[in-house]
Backbone as numpy.savetxt, mean C-alpha at the origin, in Angstrom:
# Nx Ny Nz CAx CAy CAz Cx Cy Cz
67.65 -7.71 -15.38 66.74 -8.58 -16.14 66.27 -9.75 -15.31
67.20 -10.37 -14.52 66.83 -11.52 -13.69 65.81 -11.13 -12.64
65.97 -9.91 -12.07 65.04 -9.44 -11.04 63.63 -9.32 -11.60
63.46 -8.74 -12.77 62.14 -8.58 -13.40 61.50 -9.93 -13.68
62.31 -10.91 -14.12 61.79 -12.25 -14.42 61.28 -12.91 -13.16
62.00 -12.73 -12.03 61.54 -13.32 -10.77 60.23 -12.70 -10.30
60.09 -11.38 -10.47 58.86 -10.69 -10.05 57.67 -11.19 -10.85
57.88 -11.37 -12.14 56.79 -11.85 -13.00 56.36 -13.25 -12.59
57.41 -14.10 -12.31 57.07 -15.47 -11.88 56.33 -15.45 -10.55
56.75 -14.55 -9.65 56.07 -14.45 -8.35 54.62 -14.03 -8.52
54.36 -13.06 -9.38 52.99 -12.61 -9.64 52.15 -13.72 -10.26
52.75 -14.47 -11.14 52.03 -15.56 -11.79 51.61 -16.61 -10.77
52.53 -16.92 -9.82 52.19 -17.90 -8.78 51.05 -17.39 -7.91
51.05 -16.07 -7.63 49.98 -15.49 -6.80 48.61 -15.61 -7.49
48.56 -15.24 -8.77 47.30 -15.32 -9.50 46.82 -16.77 -9.64
47.76 -17.68 -9.85 47.40 -19.10 -9.95 46.82 -19.60 -8.65
47.42 -19.20 -7.53 46.91 -19.58 -6.20 45.51 -19.02 -5.97
45.30 -17.78 -6.39 43.99 -17.14 -6.22 42.91 -17.86 -7.01
43.22 -18.21 -8.27 42.26 -18.91 -9.13 41.93 -20.28 -8.56
42.96 -20.99 -8.10 42.73 -22.32 -7.52 41.88 -22.22 -6.26
42.13 -21.23 -5.43 41.35 -21.03 -4.20 39.89 -20.76 -4.53
39.69 -19.92 -5.55 38.32 -19.58 -5.96 37.58 -20.82 -6.47
38.27 -21.64 -7.24 37.66 -22.87 -7.76 37.31 -23.81 -6.62
38.20 -23.92 -5.64 37.95 -24.82 -4.50 36.75 -24.33 -3.69
36.72 -23.03 -3.39 35.61 -22.48 -2.60 34.28 -22.66 -3.32
34.26 -22.39 -4.64 33.04 -22.55 -5.43 32.59 -24.00 -5.45
33.53 -24.90 -5.60 33.21 -26.33 -5.64 32.64 -26.80 -4.32
33.28 -26.36 -3.22 32.80 -26.75 -1.89 31.39 -26.20 -1.66
31.16 -24.93 -2.07 29.84 -24.33 -1.91 28.78 -25.06 -2.71
29.11 -25.40 -3.95 28.16 -26.12 -4.80 27.87 -27.51 -4.23
28.91 -28.16 -3.72 28.70 -29.49 -3.13 27.83 -29.41 -1.89
28.08 -28.37 -1.06 27.28 -28.20 0.16 25.81 -27.93 -0.19
25.60 -27.13 -1.25 24.23 -26.84 -1.67 23.53 -28.11 -2.16
24.23 -28.90 -2.96 23.64 -30.14 -3.49 23.29 -31.11 -2.36
24.15 -31.13 -1.34 23.85 -31.99 -0.18 22.65 -31.43 0.58
22.64 -30.07 0.75 21.57 -29.43 1.53 20.20 -29.61 0.92
20.09 -29.51 -0.40 18.77 -29.60 -1.03 18.19 -31.01 -0.98
18.99 -31.97 -0.53 18.50 -33.34 -0.44 18.35 -33.82 1.00
18.50 -32.89 1.95 18.33 -33.26 3.35 16.87 -33.15 3.75
16.21 -34.22 4.17 14.78 -34.18 4.50 14.48 -33.39 5.77
15.48 -33.25 6.65 15.18 -32.57 7.92 15.20 -31.05 7.82
15.35 -30.47 6.60 15.14 -29.03 6.43 14.00 -28.77 5.43
13.06 -29.70 5.40 11.86 -29.50 4.58 10.93 -28.48 5.23
10.16 -27.76 4.42 9.22 -26.74 4.92 8.10 -27.40 5.72
7.95 -26.96 6.97 6.90 -27.49 7.85 6.01 -26.39 8.43
6.49 -25.15 8.41 5.77 -24.07 9.08 5.83 -22.79 8.25
4.71 -22.04 8.23 4.64 -20.76 7.52 4.27 -19.67 8.53
5.05 -18.61 8.56 4.75 -17.47 9.43 4.50 -16.24 8.56
3.40 -15.55 8.85 3.00 -14.39 8.04 2.84 -13.18 8.95
3.34 -12.03 8.52 3.20 -10.80 9.29 2.96 -9.61 8.36
2.37 -8.55 8.93 2.18 -7.30 8.18 0.90 -7.22 7.39
0.12 -8.29 7.33 -1.12 -8.28 6.54 -2.32 -8.02 7.43
-3.25 -7.23 6.92 -4.52 -7.01 7.61 -5.70 -7.18 6.65
-5.52 -6.76 5.40 -6.58 -6.89 4.40 -6.49 -8.21 3.64
-5.27 -8.61 3.29 -5.07 -9.90 2.64 -5.02 -10.97 3.73
-5.91 -11.93 3.68 -6.02 -12.92 4.74 -4.84 -13.90 4.75
-4.60 -14.48 5.93 -3.56 -15.50 6.03 -3.84 -16.66 5.09
-5.11 -17.04 5.00 -5.47 -18.20 4.18 -5.13 -17.97 2.70
-5.25 -16.72 2.24 -4.90 -16.39 0.86 -3.41 -16.59 0.61
-2.59 -16.13 1.56 -1.14 -16.27 1.42 -0.73 -17.74 1.55
-1.35 -18.44 2.50 -1.02 -19.85 2.71 -1.34 -20.68 1.47
-2.44 -20.32 0.78 -2.82 -21.06 -0.43 -1.74 -20.96 -1.50
-1.00 -19.83 -1.52 0.08 -19.65 -2.49 1.31 -20.48 -2.10
1.58 -20.55 -0.79 2.80 -21.21 -0.32 2.61 -22.71 -0.10
1.38 -23.13 0.14 1.10 -24.54 0.49 1.68 -25.58 -0.47
1.70 -25.32 -1.79 2.27 -26.33 -2.69 3.74 -26.67 -2.40
4.41 -25.81 -1.64 5.83 -26.04 -1.33 6.03 -26.75 0.01
4.94 -27.09 0.71 5.07 -27.79 1.99 5.78 -29.13 1.77
6.60 -29.48 2.73 7.42 -30.72 2.69 8.47 -30.69 1.58
8.73 -29.48 1.06 9.79 -29.31 0.07 11.03 -28.75 0.78
12.19 -29.17 0.36 13.43 -28.69 0.96 13.50 -27.16 0.87
13.78 -26.50 2.01 13.79 -25.05 2.07 14.73 -24.43 1.04
15.90 -25.03 0.87 16.89 -24.46 -0.04 16.44 -24.47 -1.50
15.54 -25.36 -1.82 15.09 -25.47 -3.21 13.82 -24.66 -3.49
13.25 -24.05 -2.46 12.03 -23.26 -2.66 12.38 -21.91 -3.27
11.79 -21.54 -4.41 12.13 -20.28 -5.09 11.43 -19.08 -4.44
12.14 -18.36 -3.58 11.55 -17.22 -2.86 11.02 -16.16 -3.82
11.78 -15.85 -4.86 11.37 -14.80 -5.80 10.08 -15.15 -6.52
9.88 -16.42 -6.80 8.65 -16.87 -7.47 7.44 -16.66 -6.56
7.58 -16.98 -5.28 6.49 -16.78 -4.31 6.20 -15.28 -4.16
7.25 -14.46 -4.08 7.07 -13.02 -3.94 6.30 -12.45 -5.12
6.62 -12.89 -6.33 5.92 -12.40 -7.53 4.43 -12.74 -7.48
4.11 -13.94 -7.01 2.71 -14.35 -6.93 1.94 -13.50 -5.92
2.58 -13.18 -4.80 1.90 -12.37 -3.78 1.78 -10.92 -4.23
2.78 -10.43 -4.96 2.76 -9.04 -5.43 1.69 -8.80 -6.50
1.05 -9.84 -6.98 -0.04 -9.66 -7.95 -1.25 -9.02 -7.30
-1.34 -9.09 -5.98 -2.44 -8.43 -5.27 -2.13 -6.94 -5.18
-3.08 -6.11 -5.61 -2.86 -4.67 -5.56 -2.66 -4.17 -4.14
-3.22 -4.87 -3.18 -3.08 -4.50 -1.77 -1.64 -4.60 -1.28
-0.85 -5.44 -1.92 0.52 -5.70 -1.45 1.48 -4.72 -2.11
2.11 -3.90 -1.29 3.10 -2.95 -1.78 4.48 -3.58 -1.88
4.81 -4.42 -0.90 6.10 -5.10 -0.91 5.98 -6.40 -0.11
6.84 -7.37 -0.42 6.84 -8.65 0.30 8.26 -9.20 0.34
8.61 -9.78 1.47 9.91 -10.42 1.63 9.68 -11.85 2.11
10.32 -12.80 1.44 10.27 -14.20 1.85 11.62 -14.57 2.45
11.59 -15.06 3.67 12.83 -15.46 4.36 12.72 -16.91 4.84
13.86 -17.59 4.88 13.91 -18.97 5.34 14.57 -19.00 6.71
13.91 -19.68 7.66 14.37 -19.61 9.04 14.18 -20.93 9.77
15.08 -21.18 10.74 14.95 -22.29 11.69 14.77 -23.65 11.02
15.46 -23.86 9.91 15.53 -25.15 9.23 14.25 -25.60 8.54
13.09 -25.22 9.05 11.85 -25.73 8.45 10.75 -24.67 8.38
11.12 -23.37 8.49 10.11 -22.30 8.54 10.31 -21.30 7.40
9.21 -20.93 6.77 9.22 -19.88 5.76 8.51 -18.66 6.34
9.21 -17.53 6.36 8.65 -16.30 6.93 8.26 -15.37 5.80
7.00 -14.92 5.82 6.47 -14.03 4.78 6.15 -12.68 5.43
6.92 -11.65 5.10 6.72 -10.31 5.64 6.08 -9.42 4.58
4.87 -8.95 4.87 4.08 -8.20 3.87 3.93 -6.75 4.28
4.07 -5.86 3.30 3.75 -4.45 3.49 2.56 -4.12 2.60
1.45 -3.74 3.21 0.22 -3.50 2.45 0.03 -2.02 2.12
-0.75 -1.80 1.09 -1.20 -0.44 0.77 -2.43 -0.14 1.62
-2.50 1.07 2.15 -3.65 1.46 2.98 -4.71 2.14 2.13
-5.97 1.85 2.42 -7.05 2.53 1.74 -7.15 3.98 2.19
-7.43 4.89 1.27 -7.59 6.31 1.59 -9.03 6.74 1.44
-9.69 6.25 0.39 -11.07 6.63 0.08 -11.80 5.42 -0.51
-13.13 5.43 -0.40 -13.96 4.49 -1.14 -14.52 5.21 -2.36
-14.50 4.56 -3.51 -15.18 5.08 -4.69 -16.50 4.34 -4.85
-17.58 5.09 -5.05 -18.88 4.46 -5.28 -19.15 4.44 -6.78
-19.33 3.24 -7.30 -19.57 3.08 -8.73 -21.01 3.45 -9.07
-21.30 3.52 -10.36 -22.67 3.83 -10.79 -23.63 2.72 -10.37
-23.08 1.51 -10.15 -23.93 0.40 -9.68 -24.16 0.44 -8.17
-23.44 1.37 -7.48 -23.63 1.52 -6.05 -22.66 0.74 -5.18
-21.69 0.06 -5.79 -20.71 -0.70 -5.01 -19.54 0.20 -4.61
-18.87 -0.17 -3.52 -17.75 0.61 -3.01 -16.43 -0.10 -3.29
-15.44 0.69 -3.73 -14.12 0.15 -4.05 -13.06 1.02 -3.36
-12.21 0.44 -2.52 -11.17 1.25 -1.87 -10.05 1.61 -2.83
-9.49 2.81 -2.67 -8.31 3.21 -3.42 -7.28 3.74 -2.43
-6.00 3.73 -2.85 -4.95 4.27 -1.98 -4.60 5.69 -2.40
-3.55 6.24 -1.81 -3.16 7.63 -2.07 -2.70 7.86 -3.51
-2.36 6.77 -4.21 -1.93 6.89 -5.61 -3.06 6.60 -6.59
-4.29 6.53 -6.07 -5.48 6.25 -6.89 -5.46 4.86 -7.50
-4.79 3.93 -6.84 -4.80 2.52 -7.26 -5.97 1.82 -6.59
-6.78 1.12 -7.40 -7.93 0.39 -6.85 -7.41 -0.85 -6.12
-7.85 -1.02 -4.88 -7.39 -2.13 -4.04 -8.45 -3.21 -3.92
-8.00 -4.41 -3.58 -8.94 -5.51 -3.36 -9.78 -5.27 -2.11
-11.00 -5.73 -2.17 -11.86 -5.83 -0.99 -12.17 -7.32 -0.85
-11.39 -8.05 -0.02 -11.45 -9.51 -0.02 -12.83 -10.10 0.26
-13.67 -9.38 1.00 -15.00 -9.92 1.30 -16.01 -8.79 1.20
-17.23 -9.05 1.63 -18.30 -8.05 1.52 -18.38 -7.15 2.75
-17.40 -7.22 3.64 -17.40 -6.38 4.83 -16.44 -5.21 4.59
-16.95 -4.00 4.78 -16.12 -2.81 4.59 -15.39 -2.53 5.90
-14.19 -3.06 6.02 -13.45 -3.00 7.28 -12.82 -1.63 7.53
-12.55 -0.88 6.48 -11.91 0.42 6.62 -12.96 1.52 6.69
-12.79 2.41 7.65 -13.71 3.53 7.80 -13.17 4.70 6.98
-13.66 4.83 5.74 -13.12 5.82 4.81 -14.25 6.66 4.22
-13.97 7.91 3.86 -14.98 8.71 3.17 -15.30 8.10 1.80
-16.51 8.37 1.34 -16.98 7.84 0.06 -16.94 8.95 -1.00
-16.47 8.61 -2.18 -16.46 9.55 -3.30 -17.42 9.04 -4.36
-18.42 9.84 -4.68 -19.37 9.46 -5.72 -18.71 9.62 -7.09
-18.84 8.61 -7.95 -18.23 8.66 -9.28 -19.24 8.22 -10.34
-18.85 8.41 -11.59 -19.63 7.89 -12.71 -18.91 6.70 -13.34
-18.07 6.05 -12.56 -17.31 4.90 -13.04 -18.09 3.62 -12.79
-17.96 2.67 -13.70 -18.65 1.39 -13.55 -17.78 0.41 -12.78
-18.40 -0.69 -12.35 -17.64 -1.74 -11.65 -16.49 -2.25 -12.50
-16.72 -2.37 -13.82 -15.67 -2.88 -14.71 -14.47 -1.94 -14.77
-14.70 -0.65 -14.58 -13.61 0.32 -14.61 -12.83 0.36 -13.30
-13.36 -0.32 -12.29 -12.75 -0.26 -10.96 -12.20 -1.62 -10.53
-11.59 -2.33 -11.46 -10.98 -3.62 -11.13 -9.68 -3.36 -10.34
-9.38 -4.27 -9.42 -8.22 -4.10 -8.55 -6.93 -4.02 -9.36
-6.05 -3.14 -8.93 -4.78 -2.93 -9.62 -4.81 -1.80 -10.62
-6.01 -1.32 -10.97 -6.13 -0.21 -11.93 -5.73 1.10 -11.27
-4.89 1.87 -11.94 -4.53 3.20 -11.45 -5.35 4.24 -12.20
-6.19 4.93 -11.47 -7.13 5.88 -12.08 -6.44 7.22 -12.34
-6.80 7.86 -13.45 -6.15 9.09 -13.87 -7.11 10.28 -13.93
-8.25 10.19 -13.28 -9.23 11.27 -13.34 -8.72 12.51 -12.60
-8.68 13.67 -13.28 -8.17 14.89 -12.63 -8.94 15.27 -11.36
-10.28 15.15 -11.39 -11.07 15.52 -10.21 -10.73 14.62 -9.02
-10.43 13.35 -9.31 -10.10 12.41 -8.25 -8.75 12.77 -7.62
-7.81 13.19 -8.44 -6.50 13.61 -7.92 -6.66 14.82 -7.00
-7.56 15.72 -7.36 -7.80 16.90 -6.51 -8.41 16.50 -5.18
-9.36 15.59 -5.21 -9.99 15.13 -3.97 -8.98 14.42 -3.08
-8.15 13.58 -3.69 -7.11 12.87 -2.92 -6.18 13.87 -2.27
-5.78 14.91 -3.01 -4.87 15.93 -2.47 -5.51 16.65 -1.28
-6.77 17.06 -1.43 -7.45 17.75 -0.34 -7.60 16.85 0.87
-7.97 15.59 0.66 -8.16 14.69 1.80 -6.83 14.42 2.50
-5.76 14.26 1.74 -4.44 14.06 2.37 -4.04 15.29 3.18
-4.33 16.48 2.66 -4.01 17.71 3.40 -4.80 17.78 4.70
-6.08 17.41 4.64 -6.91 17.44 5.85 -6.40 16.42 6.86
-6.06 15.22 6.39 -5.55 14.18 7.30 -4.26 14.63 7.98
-3.41 15.33 7.22 -2.12 15.76 7.77 -2.24 16.98 8.66
-3.10 17.96 8.26 -3.15 19.24 8.96 -4.28 19.32 9.98
-5.35 18.55 9.77 -6.50 18.57 10.69 -6.94 17.13 10.98
-6.07 16.34 11.62 -6.39 14.92 11.85 -7.65 14.69 12.67
-8.06 15.67 13.49 -9.29 15.51 14.28 -10.54 15.68 13.42
-10.39 16.39 12.30 -11.55 16.63 11.45 -11.75 15.52 10.42
-10.67 14.91 9.96 -10.77 13.93 8.88 -11.74 12.78 9.17
-11.84 12.28 10.44 -12.81 11.20 10.68 -14.27 11.65 10.57
-14.49 12.98 10.55 -15.86 13.50 10.47 -16.37 13.56 9.03
-15.49 13.35 8.06 -15.89 13.46 6.65 -16.53 12.15 6.21
-17.76 12.21 5.78 -18.46 11.00 5.34 -18.43 10.84 3.83
-18.31 11.96 3.11 -18.46 11.87 1.65 -17.80 13.05 0.96
-17.30 12.80 -0.25 -16.88 13.85 -1.18 -17.68 13.69 -2.47
-17.97 14.79 -3.11 -18.53 14.70 -4.46 -18.09 15.92 -5.26
-18.25 15.84 -6.57 -17.68 16.82 -7.50 -18.76 17.27 -8.46
-19.07 18.57 -8.46 -20.08 19.13 -9.36 -19.57 20.45 -9.92
-19.66 20.60 -11.25 -19.28 21.86 -11.92 -17.90 22.34 -11.49
-16.93 21.44 -11.55 -15.54 21.76 -11.24 -15.33 22.18 -9.78
-16.26 21.83 -8.93 -16.17 22.19 -7.50 -16.23 20.94 -6.63
-15.35 20.86 -5.65 -15.34 19.74 -4.71 -16.19 20.10 -3.49
-17.02 19.15 -3.07 -17.82 19.29 -1.85 -17.48 18.13 -0.91
-17.57 18.40 0.39 -17.49 17.32 1.36 -18.65 17.45 2.33
-18.95 16.36 3.00 -20.07 16.34 3.95 -19.54 16.08 5.35
-19.88 16.97 6.27 -19.53 16.82 7.68 -20.55 15.86 8.30
-20.11 14.65 8.63 -21.03 13.62 9.13 -21.65 14.00 10.47
-20.94 14.78 11.27 -21.45 15.14 12.60 -22.66 16.07 12.52
-22.57 17.06 11.62 -23.64 18.04 11.52 -24.47 17.88 10.25
-23.99 17.10 9.29 -24.71 16.95 8.03 -24.52 18.13 7.09
-23.60 19.01 7.42 -23.36 20.22 6.63 -22.50 19.92 5.41
-22.88 20.52 4.27 -22.06 20.42 3.06 -21.04 21.56 3.06
-19.81 21.23 2.71 -18.72 22.20 2.77 -17.97 22.21 1.44
-17.66 23.42 0.96 -16.74 23.57 -0.17 -15.39 23.89 0.44
-14.45 22.94 0.45 -13.16 23.20 1.10 -12.25 24.06 0.24
-11.37 24.80 0.90 -10.35 25.54 0.17 -9.20 24.58 -0.12
-8.37 24.95 -1.07 -7.24 24.09 -1.42 -5.94 24.64 -0.86
-6.02 25.74 -0.09 -4.87 26.31 0.62 -5.32 26.71 2.02
-4.41 26.65 2.98 -4.73 27.02 4.37 -5.94 26.26 4.90
-6.04 24.98 4.56 -7.22 24.21 4.91 -7.39 24.07 6.42
-6.31 23.94 7.17 -6.40 23.75 8.62 -7.04 24.96 9.30
-6.59 26.17 8.94 -7.13 27.38 9.56 -8.60 27.58 9.20
-8.94 27.30 7.94 -10.32 27.48 7.52 -11.25 26.49 8.22
-10.79 25.26 8.41 -11.62 24.28 9.13 -11.77 24.65 10.59
-10.74 25.24 11.19 -10.85 25.71 12.57 -11.92 26.79 12.69
-11.92 27.71 11.73 -12.93 28.76 11.73 -14.33 28.17 11.56
-14.44 27.21 10.64 -15.74 26.56 10.43 -16.24 25.89 11.71
-15.38 25.15 12.39 -15.79 24.43 13.60 -16.16 25.41 14.71
-15.46 26.53 14.78 -15.79 27.54 15.79 -17.20 28.07 15.56
-17.49 28.43 14.30 -18.83 28.95 13.97 -19.88 27.85 14.18
-19.56 26.63 13.78 -20.49 25.53 13.91 -20.80 25.22 15.37
-19.78 25.21 16.20 -19.96 24.87 17.61 -20.73 25.94 18.36
-20.75 27.14 17.82 -21.51 28.21 18.45 -22.94 28.29 17.92
-23.32 27.31 17.13 -24.70 27.17 16.70 -25.16 28.17 15.69
-24.23 28.67 14.87 -24.61 29.71 13.92 -24.78 29.20 12.49
-24.80 27.89 12.32 -24.95 27.32 10.99 -26.12 26.35 10.99
-27.06 26.57 10.10 -28.19 25.66 9.96 -27.71 24.35 9.34
-28.32 23.25 9.75 -27.89 21.92 9.31 -27.90 21.78 7.79
-28.84 22.42 7.12 -28.97 22.28 5.67 -28.19 23.33 4.89
-27.37 24.09 5.58 -26.63 25.15 4.91 -25.45 24.60 4.11
-24.98 25.42 3.19 -23.77 25.13 2.44 -22.70 26.12 2.91
-21.55 25.59 3.35 -20.48 26.42 3.87 -19.35 26.48 2.85
-18.98 27.71 2.47 -17.91 27.91 1.48 -16.67 28.42 2.21
-15.59 27.65 2.15 -14.35 28.02 2.85 -13.26 28.52 1.90
-13.62 28.85 0.68 -12.62 29.24 -0.31 -12.15 30.69 -0.17
-12.80 31.47 0.71 -12.43 32.88 0.88 -11.56 33.01 2.13
-10.40 33.65 1.97 -9.45 33.77 3.07 -10.08 34.41 4.31
-9.84 33.76 5.44 -10.26 34.28 6.75 -11.76 34.48 6.87
-12.52 33.76 6.06 -13.98 33.90 6.12 -14.64 32.54 6.06
-15.79 32.46 6.73 -16.67 31.29 6.62 -17.97 31.79 6.01
-18.17 31.52 4.75 -19.35 32.00 4.03 -20.44 30.95 4.11
-21.56 31.29 4.74 -22.67 30.34 4.92 -23.78 30.72 3.95
-24.15 29.74 3.13 -25.21 29.95 2.13 -26.43 29.11 2.53
-27.57 29.63 2.25 -28.79 28.92 2.59 -28.88 27.62 1.81
-29.22 26.57 2.51 -29.32 25.25 1.87 -30.55 25.14 1.00
-30.46 24.21 0.02 -31.58 24.00 -0.90 -32.24 22.68 -0.60
């Protein structure tokens, strides 16, 4: 009985020591934080931005500027990240505090895949998930194929995820071409959709093509072989939906 009582007392002393240690460490940490947030020599003086190409530095700086000359420890990183993530162009953002007076903003942007042309004639970039992205100015910096749509400017506000079935098919075909025929993808100037059929335009020759949705790389190789040998009229329509064949139809 005496042995069991001693063991219990020993365990109690251990737990008491652990609790006291935890309280001391927490108190010291809290005190250090309170001292740190009042030190003027770790106030924010510099902003470093990386990973952005479409969202300008000035746009990001405008969000962070209100925190200049504020103690780094008291700056809410998560709040700044939420504000930057409101841009559809931004896929992810990390805010880090460095070198006593520097805030580092690391941005991961969404890349444009296609331009959508609205009924008003304006162009709107979208990514691989059909999310409409910002175009910060009137300069179209990305060289992307254009997709003709019946959507209005109001339907193409940034951040909107489009659910049009024909658009998903075009995105799938263009991604397949980019992955399987990367030399051909820069030649595509336009996609359009008529009567449940997708068409693309070869910018080099001006030829309209109906792409297949399987074995696209082999069919495009056959098309380029026939085209390079001068056997296709510029105004022709080329149908690649038939296996191992390049069907050339007279243009209208």
